[in-house]
N, C-alpha and C positions, 0 to 999 in steps of 0.2 A: 483565252477561252474562259478562264475564271473571271476576268472582268466582265465579259459579256453575259456570263451566266449570273453574276451578281446584279447587273442592270435588268436582266430579263425576270429574274425572280421578283425584284421590286416592282417592275412595271405590271406583271400579271397579277400580283397580290393587290396592287392599286386599282386594278379593273374591278374588283369586288366592291360593288357600290350598294350599301344597305338602303340609302335613301330612295334610290331608283327602284329596288326590289320591293320594298315596303309599299311604295306608291302603286307599283304594278299589282301587288296582291289586293290593294284597295281599289283597283280598277282604273287607275289614272297614270299619266306619265308626269312626274314631278317636274320635268323640264318645261312643261307647258302651263304651269301654275306658278304663282308667287313670283319670285325673282328670276325663275327660269333655270335655276342651278340644282344639281342633284348633290346637295350637301346638307350639313346639319342646321344651318341657319334657315334654309328654305323649308327644311322638314319641320322646324318649329312653326313657320308661318303657315304652312299648308296642313300639318298633321297634328300639331300640338307639342307641348314641352317634353312630355315622356318619350315620344318617338324621336325628337330631336336630340335628347340626352343620350339615348341608345345609339343613334347614328354617330354622334360625336365620339363616344367611347369606342365604338366598332372601328372608326376611321383612324383613331389614335393608335389602337392596338394592332391594326393591320400594318401600319407603318413600323411599329416596334418589332413585330414579327418578321417583316421583311429585312430590316436592319440586322436583327440578331441571327437570323438563318444564314444570311450571307457571311456574316462575321464568323459564324461557327464553321461553315463549309470551306470558306477560304481565308483561313487565319493568316496567310502569308501575303494577302493583298491588303495593304495598309488602310486603304480607303474603301474597302469592300462594304463596310457597315453604312458609311455616309452615302456611297453611290447607290446601294440598293434602297435606302430610305429616301434618297432624292427621286429615284425612278418610280417609287411607290407614289410619291406626290404627283409626278407627271402622269403616272397611269390613272390616278384619280381624276386629274384635270382632263386628261385626253384619252379616255378609255376606248380601245378599239371595239370592244363589245357593245359600246353605246354610241358608235360613230363619232367618236372623239368629242363628245360633249357631255362632260361630267360636272364635277364640282369645282371649287376654287382652291382647295388644298390646305385650309387652315388646320384642320384636326390632324391631317397626315403630317404636316409640317411639325405639329406638336409631338407627334409620335416619334418622329425622326430625331427631334431634340431629346426627348425622354430616353431614347435608346443610347444616344450619344453620351449623355450625363444627367442623371436625375436632379442633381443640385442645379445645374445650369438651367434645366427645364423649370424647377420650382421658382428660381429667381426671375427668370424671364416671364414666366406665367404671372407672377405677382405684379411685375412691372406693366405688363400688357393689360391686365385687369384694370389697373388704376388708369392707364392711358385710355383704354377703351371706354370706360365709364365716365371719365372726365370729358371726353369728346362726344360720347353717346353714340358712337358708330363702331360696328364690328369691323368694317373694311380696313380701318387703320391698323388693326392688330396683325393680320398676316403680312401686310407690306412692311411695317416697322419690324416685326418679329423676325422675318426672314433675313432682312439686312443686318440686324443686331447679332443674330445667330452666326451669320457668315462671318462677321468680324471676330466674334468670340472664338469661333472654331479656328480661325486663322491664328489668333494669338495663343491658343492653348496647344495647338498641334503643329504649327509651322508646316502644314501640309498643303503645298501649292496646288495639287490636283484636286484634292477634296474641297478646297476653298473656290477654285474655278467652277467646280460642279455646283456648289451652293450659290455661287454668284449668278449662274445661269438660271437656276431655279428661282432666285429672287427676281430676276427680270421677268420671268414668265408669270410669276405671282402678281408682280406690279401691272403687267400688261392685262391680266384677267380682271383686275380691279378698276381699270380706268373708267368703265362704265359706272361703277359705284360712285366714284368721285365726280362724275358728270351729274349723277342723280343727287348728289349732295348739293351741288351748285344750283340745281334747279328745284331743290326742296322736296324731291320724291324718294329719296333713299330712307329706309325705315331706321329709326333709332333703336338703340338697345333697349329703351324703355317700352318697346313694342311688347316685351315680355309681361309686362304689368299694365299697359295702357293700350291694348290691342285695338279697341274701337276708336279711341282718339287719334291713334297713329294712322289707322285706315282712313279716317275722315280727312286727316291732314294731307296725306299723300294723294288722295283723290282730288281734294281741293287745289293742291299745287299742281297736279297733273292736267287739270282742266283749264288753268290759266295760261 
């Protein structure tokens, strides 16, 4: 029962989606604009940097909250924290309140890592910032980050169940980003430089999309 409750806490908290809610307040469904996802990166594209930053921080903190609540309530379940954090990621990606069409889990993955170990979070964040900016694509960050964190978790804890849970989440994150890699291939995926070269990026994407 404690295992089920840990998972349920994470999943329900993951369903709270600020990108979707802010879009609705502004009179539109964020999933019908930009990249079509209810997450921080699409919030930047559709509503600006400040809104995107708010969404990112919120999605990080909701995963931290889910992880810590489960760990506090069920201290005898060794993997309660990582289970609840992982289910928060899945709740963000597949929210039943939004007909299972949410975001892609990057910020909530970050929150799960932060709740596990702040030093691991800081080190992995630094690495992923360098990787992301060197490749100029956000989508490489969640895919590589989820895999690397799974390996780090396995090495630090020796917990086979938690490692299996994270491995499953990594596969889901990879699956959700297949379309991004297809857009990279055809030249229609937005670069990170969209943040400061919005007009040029929009023109590039439209040009490649029409060819």
